[in-house]
DOVOZA-349912 format. One record per residue (C-alpha): x, y, z; residue in three letters. Coordinates in steps of 0.5 Angstrom, whole numbers, plus 2048, in hexadecimal, padded with zeros to 3 digits. Layout:
// residues N
XYZALA;...
***
This chain:
// residues 652
91D832958MET;924830959LYS;92682B95FTHR;92C82C963ALA;92F828969PHE;93382B96FILE;937825971LEU;939824978TYR;93D81E97CGLN;93781F981ASN;932823984ASP;93682598BGLU;93582C98AASN;92E82E988HIS;92E835989GLU;934836984VAL;93083197FILE;92A83597FASP;92D83C97FPHE;93183A978LEU;92B837975LYS;92783D976LYS;92D841973SER;92D83D96DPHE;92583E96DGLU;92684696EGLU;92A846967VAL;927840963PHE;91F840966ASP;91A83D960GLN;92083B95CTYR;924836960ILE;921831965SER;92682F96APHE;92782996ETHR;92B827974ASN;92F820973ILE;93281D979PHE;937818977LEU;93781497DASN;92F81297CARG;930810975LEU;92F809973GLU;936805970PRO;937806969ARG;93280C969ALA;932810963ALA;930817963LEU;92D81B95DALA;92C82395DALA;92E828958ASP;93382B95DALA;937828963TYR;93982D969LEU;93F82A96DVAL;94082D974TRP;94682A976GLU;94C828972SER;94D821976SER;94781E973ILE;94982096CLEU;94B81896AGLN;94581696DASP;94181A969VAL;945818963LYS;942811963ASP;93A814964LEU;93981995FVAL;938818957ASP;93D81E955ASP;942820959PHE;942827955SER;93C829958LYS;93F82995FVAL;941830962ILE;945831969MET;94183596DVAL;94583B970THR;943840975ARG;944847977SER;94284B97EPRO;93C85097DALA;93E85797CARG;93B859983GLU;941856986SER;94685B984LEU;943860989ASN;94485B98ELEU;94B85A98CILE;94D86198BSER;94B863992ALA;95085E995ILE;956862998PRO;95C862993ALA;96285D995GLY;95D858999THR;95E851998ASN;95784E996VAL;955847996LEU;951845990LEU;94D83F992VAL;94983A98DASN;94683398DASP;94D83198ASER;95483498ATYR;954833982GLU;94E838982THR;95183C987ALA;95783D983LEU;95283F97DASP;94F844980THR;955847983VAL;95884797BTYR;95184B979ALA;95285097EPHE;95985197CTYR;958851975GLU;953857976ILE;95885B97AGLY;95685A981ILE;95E85A984SER;95D85F98AHIS;95C85898EILE;96085298FASN;95B84C98DLEU;95C845990ILE;95983F98DPRO;95683B993TYR;958833993ASP;955830999SER;95A82A999ALA;95F83099BLEU;95B8329A1THR;95F82E9A6HIS;9658319A4THR;9638389A7GLY;96583C9A1ILE;95E83F9A1TYR;95E8419A8ASP;9618489A7GLN;95B84A9A2ILE;95584D9A5THR;95184F99FVAL;94E84A99AALA;94A84B993VAL;946845991THR;94084498BPRO;93B842990SER;93F83D993GLU;93F84099APRO;93F83999EHIS;94583799BLEU;94983D99EVAL;94E83B9A4PRO;94B83D9AAPRO;9508429ADHIS;94F8479A7ILE;94C84D9AAARG;9498509A3GLN;94584C99EVAL;943850998ILE;93E84C994ASP;93F84E98CILE;93984998AGLY;939843985TYR;93E84497FARG;93A845979LYS;93B841972VAL;94084496EGLY;93E848968PHE;943844964ASP;93F83E966THR;938841964MET;93B84395DPHE;93E83D95BLYS;93783A95DLEU;93483F958MET;93883D953GLN;938836953LEU;931836953LEU;93083B94EASP;92C840952LEU;92F846950ASP;92884A950VAL;926851953GLY;92384E95AILE;92984A95CILE;92E85095AASN;92A85495EARG;92A850964ASN;93284F963LEU;933856963GLN;92F85696AARG;93385096CHIS;93A85496AILE;93885A96FHIS;937855974SER;93D851975VAL;945853976VAL;94885496FLYS;94E84F970SER;94E84F968ASN;94D856966GLU;95085595FGLY;94B84F95EPHE;945853960GLN;94785995CSER;948855956ASN;941852957TYR;93E859958ILE;94285C952TYR;94085694EGLY;939857950TYR;93885E94ELEU;93C85D947LYS;937857946SER;93185B948GLU;933861943MET;93485C93DLEU;92E85993FSER;92A85F93EARG;92D861938VAL;92D85A935VAL;926859937ASP;924860933ALA;92785D92CSER;92385C927GLU;927855925ASN;92784F929GLY;92E84E92DMET;93084792FLEU;937846933LEU;93A83F933THR;94083C935ASP;945838931SER;941832931ALA;93A83692FTYR;937836936ARG;93383C937PRO;93684193CVAL;93184793BTYR;92B848937ALA;92884F936ASN;92084F936ARG;91F84F92FLEU;92484992EALA;91F845933LEU;919847930LYS;91C845929ILE;91E83E92CPHE;91783E930ARG;91B83D936ALA;91A83F93DASP;92283F93FASN;92883E93BLYS;92983793DASN;923835939GLN;927837933ILE;92A83292EARG;92E836929ILE;930830925ALA;92982E924ASP;928834920HIS;92F83591CILE;93282F918PRO;93882D91BALA;93C82F915GLU;93A836915ALA;93C83691DLEU;94383491BASP;944838915SER;94883F917GLN;944842911ASP;93D846912HIS;93784390FSER;93284690AGLU;92D84190BGLU;928841910PRO;92783C916VAL;92083A918MET;91E83B91FILE;917839922GLU;91483991BGLY;917840919GLU;91D842915ALA;923846918TYR;929849915GLY;92F84891ATYR;93684A91CGLU;93B846920LYS;94184A923ASN;947846927PRO;94984992DILE;95184892EARG;955847934LEU;95C848931MET;95C84392CASP;95783F92EASP;94F83F92DVAL;94C840934ALA;945841931GLY;94084492CTYR;93B84992BTYR;935848926PHE;93184E923ILE;92A84B921LEU;92685091CGLN;91F84F918ASP;92184C912TYR;91D85190EALA;920857911LYS;92785490FVAL;925853908ARG;92385A908ALA;92985D90BGLN;92D859906ASN;92985B900LEU;92A862902SER;931862902ALA;93285E8FCLYS;92D8638F8GLN;9328698FAALA;9388658F8GLY;93C8658FEPHE;93C85E900ARG;942859901ALA;9408528FDLYS;94684E8FFTYR;94884A906THR;94E846908PHE;94B840905LYS;94C8438FEASP;9538448FFILE;95683D8FCLEU;95C83B8FFCYS;960835901LYS;967838903SER;96983990APRO;96A840909GLU;963842907MET;96083D90CSER;964841911GLN;96284890ELEU;95B84690EILE;95B844915ASN;95E84A918THR;95984E913ALA;95384B917ARG;95684D91EGLN;95785491BILE;950854918ALA;94D853920ALA;95085A922VAL;94F86191FASP;95686491EASP;959866917THR;95C861913VAL;96186290EMET;96285D908ILE;96885C904TYR;9698588FEGLY;96B8598F7GLU;96685A8F1SER;9618558F0GLY;9628518F7THR;95B8528F9GLY;95C8588FELYS;95485A8FDGLU;9528538FDLEU;955852904LEU;952859906ALA;94B857904GLN;94C850908SER;94E85490EILE;94885990EHIS;94485390DASN;94784F913ALA;946856918SER;94085891CSER;94085E916ARG;93E859911ARG;93685B910LYS;93986290FALA;93C865908PRO;943863905PHE;946868901ILE;94C8688FDALA;95086D8FAILE;95686E8F6ASN;95A8748F8CYS;95F8748F2ALA;9598748EDALA;95787B8F0LEU;95A8828F0PRO;95B8858F7ASP;95588A8F6SER;9508858F4LEU;9528808F9LEU;9518848FFGLU;94A8868FCSER;94987F8FBGLU;94B87C902LEU;948882906PHE;943885902GLY;94188C900TYR;93C892901GLU;9388958FCPRO;93C89A8F7GLY;9438988FASER;9468988F3PHE;9458988ECTHR;9408928EAGLY;93E8918F1ALA;93788E8F2SER;9328948F5SER;93088F8FAARG;93788D8FCGLY;9398868FDARG;93B881903LYS;94287E903GLY;943877903LEU;94587790APHE;93E87990CGLU;93B874907LEU;93F86F90AALA;93C870911MET;93D86A916HIS;941867910GLY;94886690DTHR;94C86A909VAL;951867904LEU;95686C902LEU;95A8698FDASP;96186B8FAGLU;96286F901ILE;9698718FFGLY;9678758F9GLU;96487B8FDILE;9678818FDSER;96A885904PRO;964889904LYS;95F884904PHE;963880909GLN;96288690EALA;95A88690DSER;95987F90DPHE;95E87E914LEU;959883917ARG;95387F915ALA;956879917LEU;95887C91EGLN;952880920GLU;94D87B91CARG;94A882919GLN;94A885912ILE;94888C90FILE;94588C909ARG;948890903VAL;946897904GLY;94389590AGLY;944897912LYS;940892916GLU;94388C919LEU;940886917ILE;94187F91BASP;943879917ILE;94387291AASP;94786E915VAL;94C869915ARG;95286A910PHE;95686590CILE;95C867908THR;960864903ALA;9668658FFTHR;96B8628FBASN;9718668FDARG;976866903ASP;97386C907LEU;97886B90CARG;97D86D907GLN;978873905GLN;97887590CVAL;98087590CLYS;980879905ASP;97B87E908GLY;97687C903VAL;971879908PHE;96F87C90FARG;972878914GLY;96C87A919ASP;967878914LEU;96B871912PHE;96B86F91APHE;96387091AARG;96286C914LEU;967867916ASN;96386491CVAL;96285D919PHE;96785C913PRO;96585690ELEU;96A854909SER;967850903ILE;96D84C900PRO;96D84C8F8PRO;96B8468F4LEU;9738448F3ARG;9748438FAARG;96D83F8FBARG;96E83A8F5LYS;9698358F9ALA;9638398F8ASP;9648398F0ILE;9608328F0GLU;95A8358F4ALA;95A83B8F0LEU;95A8378E9LEU;9548338EBLYS;9508398EDASN;95283D8E7PHE;9528378E2LEU;94C8338E4GLN;94B82D8E0GLU;95182F8DBASP;95682E8E1TYR;9568278DFARG;9598288D8SER;96082B8DBILE;9658278D9THR;96B8258DEPRO;9708298DAALA;96B82F8DBGLU;96B82E8E2PHE;97282E8E3ALA;9738358DFLEU;96D8388E3LEU;9718368E9ASP;9788398E6GLN;9758408E4TYR;9768468E9ALA;96F8498E8TRP;9718508E9PRO;9698528E8GLY;96884D8EEASN;96184A8EEVAL;95E84F8E9ARG;96384D8E4GLU;9618458E5LEU;95A8478E5GLU;95B84A8DEASN;95F8448DBALA;9598408DDCYS;9548448D9THR;9598448D3PHE;95983C8D4TYR;95283B8D4ARG;95183F8CEALA;95883C8CAMET;9598358CEHIS;9608378CFARG;96383C8D4PHE;9668438D1PRO;96D8428CDASP;9718478D2TYR;9708428D8LEU;97583D8D4PHE;9798428D1ASP;97C8448D8THR;97C83D8DBALA;98383C8D8GLU;9868418DDTHR;98283D8E3ALA;9858368E1LEU;98A8328E5PRO;9918338E4ALA;99482F8DEGLY;9938308D7GLU;98F8348D3ASN;9898318D1ILE;98A8328CAARG;99182F8CATHR;98D8298CEGLU;9888288C8VAL;98E8288C3LEU;9928238C7ARG;98C81E8C7LEU;98A81F8C0ILE;99281D8BFGLY;9918178C3GLU;98B8158BFASN;98D8178B8THR;98E8108B4GLN;98F8108ACLEU;98780E8ABSER;9848128B0HIS;9858178B6GLY;9808198BCILE;97981C8BCGLY;9778218C1ARG;97381C8C6THR;9798188C7SER;97D81E8C8LEU;9788218CDALA;97881A8D1TYR;98081A8D1HIS;9808218D4LEU;97B81F8D9GLN;9808198DBASN;98581F8DCARG;9818238E0LYS;9808288DBARG;97982A8DATYR;97782F8D4ILE;97082F8D0SER;96F82C8C9ASP;96E8338C6HIS;9758358C9GLN;97882F8C7LEU;9768318C0ARG;9798388C0LEU;9808358C2ILE;9808308BDLEU;97E8358B8GLU;9848398BAGLU;9898348BALEU;9868328B3ARG;9878398B1THR;98E8398B3GLN;9908338AFGLY;99182F8B5LEU;98C82A8B4ILE;9878288AETHR;9808268AFILE;97D8218AAARG;97581F8AAPRO;9728198ACGLY;9768148B1ARG;97D8178AFCYS;97C81D8B4GLY;9828218B6ALA;98981F8B4GLN;9908238B6ILE;9948268B0THR;99C8268B0GLU;99C82D8B2GLN;99882B8B8GLY;99C8258BATHR;9A282A8B9ALA;99F82F8BELEU;99E8298C3LEU;9A58278C3ARG;9A782E8C4SER;9A382F8CALEU;
***
C-alpha cells in the first residue's frame, strides 16, 4: 500500500481535517494509507518519508521543502464546493449582495472564484475579511453563505446559508492518482463518483479526463483481445502500458515490473532497423517489433509488439515461398553522403505512416531498394511486398495482372480465374515501377482503385475491397507530363503524397567508396589512386547499377572497363589535353641515350593532378607513336620525342 501525508501547520480545525482525510479515503481506500501531519508537533530537523505529500496551505511550502525527500512528490490541495450547494445558492434572489464567509479571506476568495467560474452570476458574492468588520462595510449585507463556518459569520447577518465543507478538488485527486501510478479500475470508478459530487470549476480538465478514460478503456479492451503482447513505453523505455499478454510474457503483475532493457540488447534497442532475431524472455523466444511514436520531430515513446517466434518464422516462410517478400532494409543502403543520409531519415519517418509514396530517380539509383526498405520499416512488414514494372506489360495484361480476372474473361484465361496482385498483396505493399509509362486508359482504372480501395476483376462484377499501401517509382518528370496532358493530374496528386527523390551518383560522389568496398570486397585494396580519381571523375549515367557492373568486370579482369577512361578526358580540369601533356613530359625527359618509361610518366602526371590508368597510358603512348610524335624503344630507353613531336609542341 502507498503512503500519503496530509500536511497542516496545526490541528486547530479538527472537523475540517477529518473531513478532508475521509474525502481522500473514499477515492483511494485500500490503495493509499493517509496520515495527518502537523508541522508544529514535529521535532527539529525532522525528516518525512512518504510516497506523496498533500499540502493544505501554500504558506507552509517552504517548511515542507526542508522536510521531504523529494519535492516532486508534493501536491497542493485544491478544494471545491459540494454540488448540493448549487441549489441553495440558486435560490437566493437575483441582485442580492451575499457575504461569503470562510476560515480566512483567501479561502473565501477561492470559493467566490469557484462559484463564478461555473456561472453563478445572478448574485454579488463578497469575500469576508474579519479585519475589515470594524469599518462597517458589511453592515448593509443581510445574507451570508459559509462552508460549515457559521460561527465566523458577523452577528448582524439575518440569513446564514451553510453549504457544507468544501471537498477536495478533482484535479488534486487526479494528480495523486497519476503520481502514485494508480490508474486502476476501482479508483477510476471512485473518481467518476467524486466528479459528480463537486462543483466543476475546471470543466475542461474534468472533461478531458473522462474522454481520456473512455478512450483508454476502449483501447485496452481491443488491445487485450490481441494475440500479440503489446507494450507502450516512453522515450527512455519506461513502461506506460502493457496488455494482459505482455504481462504474462514478462511474468509481471503490473507494467512497472517490466524492464525491457533486460531482455533486448542495448544496440538492438538503439537501432532504427527492425530485427529478425528473437529475444529471450523468461526462457521463451519471441519475435519483436519496435515502433517509434513521434511528436513533431521528436520521439515521444515506443510501442513493442511481441509474438511467439515459431509463429513469426512460419509467417516469414509463407511470404518467402510465395515470392512476395522484401529482402532489403535501410541498413542495406550504403551511403556516406549527406544527401542520401537525409533521404533515408525522411524515408524512415514516412515508413511509419500509411500514405502513398512517390520515388523519383534516374535508372539504376536504387528505387526498388528504397521501396523495400520503407515496406520493411512499416507496420505492413509481415505482409507481402509485390513489385511490378508497368512498362514491361501492355495495358490488357497489366490490368489482368493487377486486378485479376474471372474464368473465361478472355482467350487463354484460366478456367478457374485468378486473383490479381492487388489482392495477393492484401495488408502489404505494392510497388508500381515506371508509373509514368501507363496509358491514359489504365490511369483511369488505377485512379478508381486508389480512391475507393476497391477493384473489379476483369470480366467480373463484384467489388473487392483491398488493403494495400502503394509506392510508385519513376524516372520521368511527371509534373511536366501532367502539363503536357500525358499524365492525369488527379492521379498524380494522389500518388505524390510523400515524394522522395534519389540523387544520381554523380551528385553524391562521397558514396562511391562505400559502394566499391561492398561490390569488390577483398579486391577493393587493389584499386590504385589513379583509378580512384578516374572513377570519381566519371559521370556514371547508369548510376549505382553501372558501378556494380564495373566492379563485376574488375573482379574478373583485374581492371575497370576501358569505356570508363575513354570518357575521362572530358572530365579533366581545364588545361592541356592529357595527350599533349604526356607528349610534353616525354620531350622534357628525352636525352640522347634514353627517354622516360611509363612508371615515371605516371608519377609525373600524378604530381600534376592528372590521373589515368596504366592501360589508358599505354593507349596514349601507342597513339603518339603511330602519329610519329614519339619513339618507344625496348629496355630502359623508354619513350623519346621525335622532331615532329618537338615541332608540334612549339606550334601550340
